[in-house]
Phi, psi and omega in degrees: 000149180285138185296337180268001180268147177242123180283123179267322182206140179225120177229175183302318183251009187211134169236124177247122183224161175228150176237125178267126181242124183265073178204161179277137177269182182292347181261022175246130188232164174231126176258135181214143177273122175230113186058246181247027181230145169267119181258132179247126176233160172282141181294327181272358176214070188296346178278347181264117180273122180275320185205149172231123180239114176287135181229162176274109184296335181292342179277354180265141171282166178299322178296317177301317180296320179297318179296313180292327177297321181277341176105144177243124177276131183235132189257005178200160178294323178299312179298321177300312181297322178298315181295313180297323179298327181291344178264356182269000000 
């Protein structure tokens, strides 16, 4: 057995195990405000732009701009779509 695997169940015809991997998968994203656009990148490939959404900066509060300037971590495609929808 691999040392990073944890056996969950062991039966005569079945072994159920899990491996915990400490890295971001392709469904983890980072949203960041750059000029007048929200740029979406994958966390594990920050040079690849997934989406660019032009927004009206006047609709953002100063606090919203600070949060977007520092970046918002998103853990699923569904959560990403919800956030982007709120800016449309």
